[in-house]
C-alpha positions, 0 to 999 in steps of 0.5 A, spaced: 292 290 068 293 297 066 289 302 069 284 305 065 284 312 067 279 317 065 283 323 067 289 326 069 293 332 071 297 335 076 293 334 081 288 328 080 287 322 077 281 319 076 280 312 074 275 308 071 276 302 077 274 294 075 269 290 078 272 284 083 279 290 086 279 293 092 280 301 093 285 299 098 288 293 102 284 289 105 285 284 112 291 279 110 296 278 105 291 276 100 287 282 100 293 287 099 292 287 091 288 293 091 287 300 085 291 304 091 297 300 091 297 299 083 296 307 082 301 308 087 307 304 083 305 310 078 304 316 082 308 315 088 304 321 090 297 319 089 292 318 095 286 315 096 280 320 097 274 316 097 272 308 096 267 304 091 266 297 093 271 291 091 265 289 086 263 295 084 266 298 078 266 306 075 268 313 077 273 313 082 278 320 084 285 320 088 289 326 089 296 327 087 298 331 092 297 332 100 293 339 098 289 337 093 287 329 096 285 334 103 280 339 099 277 333 095 277 329 102 273 336 104 268 336 099 266 329 100 265 330 107 261 336 107 256 333 100 259 337 095 260 332 090 255 329 086 255 321 085 250 318 080 251 310 079 247 305 075 244 299 078 240 293 075 235 290 080 231 284 082 224 285 081 219 291 078 220 297 081 213 300 081 214 308 083 218 312 077 222 316 083 223 315 090 228 316 096 230 311 101 232 314 108 234 308 112 239 309 118 245 303 118 250 301 122 256 296 121 253 289 122 256 287 129 256 280 128 264 278 126 262 272 122 257 277 118 263 282 116 262 286 112 255 287 112 252 292 114 245 293 117 238 297 118 239 300 125 232 306 127 237 307 134 244 306 133 245 307 126 248 313 122 244 317 117 244 314 109 240 318 103 239 314 097 235 317 092 232 313 086 229 313 079 226 309 074 231 308 067 227 302 064 223 296 067 223 289 065 219 282 066 223 281 073 228 287 073 229 295 073 234 299 071 236 304 076 239 311 076 242 312 084 244 319 086 246 318 095 246 323 099 250 320 104 256 316 103 255 310 107 259 303 107 254 298 102 249 304 102 246 303 095 246 295 096 243 296 103 238 300 101 236 297 095 235 290 099 231 293 104 226 296 099 225 289 096 229 290 090 236 287 092 241 288 086 243 283 081 249 279 082 250 282 090 253 277 093 251 279 100 245 282 101 241 278 095 238 272 096 242 265 092 238 266 086 238 273 085 245 273 086 246 268 081 242 272 075 249 276 074 256 274 074 258 280 078 255 286 082 251 290 078 251 296 080 257 302 077 259 308 079 257 312 073 259 320 074 262 324 079 262 331 079 267 335 083 270 343 084 277 342 082 281 343 087 287 346 084 283 351 078 276 351 082 273 349 076 266 344 077 268 338 073 264 332 071 268 326 070 264 320 066 264 312 065 259 309 061 256 303 064 258 296 061 252 292 063 
């Protein structure tokens, strides 16, 4: 599969990751194919900065040299980047906008990997803002702005408020997971400051669903 390049210059590479592809290699020989290894065949110096879940599509940025990687990683760590996702969830989300503030941690039962759980005592802070874009009879389209960047944050937060994402085989009940042939979660927009030019830039990928 050819790389879907949104932007390329001497310092950074921005791609549209397809659903079903890991961002980085997983454990085991069957999980070595991923976006990072595909990119490195064409751009040997490319380094991953952040990740999208295997089944999430959309905008992802990589640094093409050590300094660019370090500066982009700092921006993500310091929460200076702005991310916008789109999801279609089960049920009717009533408030037009809101915030989910529920701490998370990894599920320690290896049988449940890679699931995350809400834990008010030992979990790490996790905040997701949402806004309703459209309501239908059995589903709602949401715009989501994660303030923190925990693994599976959006998926778990939406499930925790009673609105799991359609097609989510980890957090949705089977009947909701079966309502779509993929996880209906897409990283639509990413705002950051270019590590070389020091200028703000926004990269977008239209939502495919």
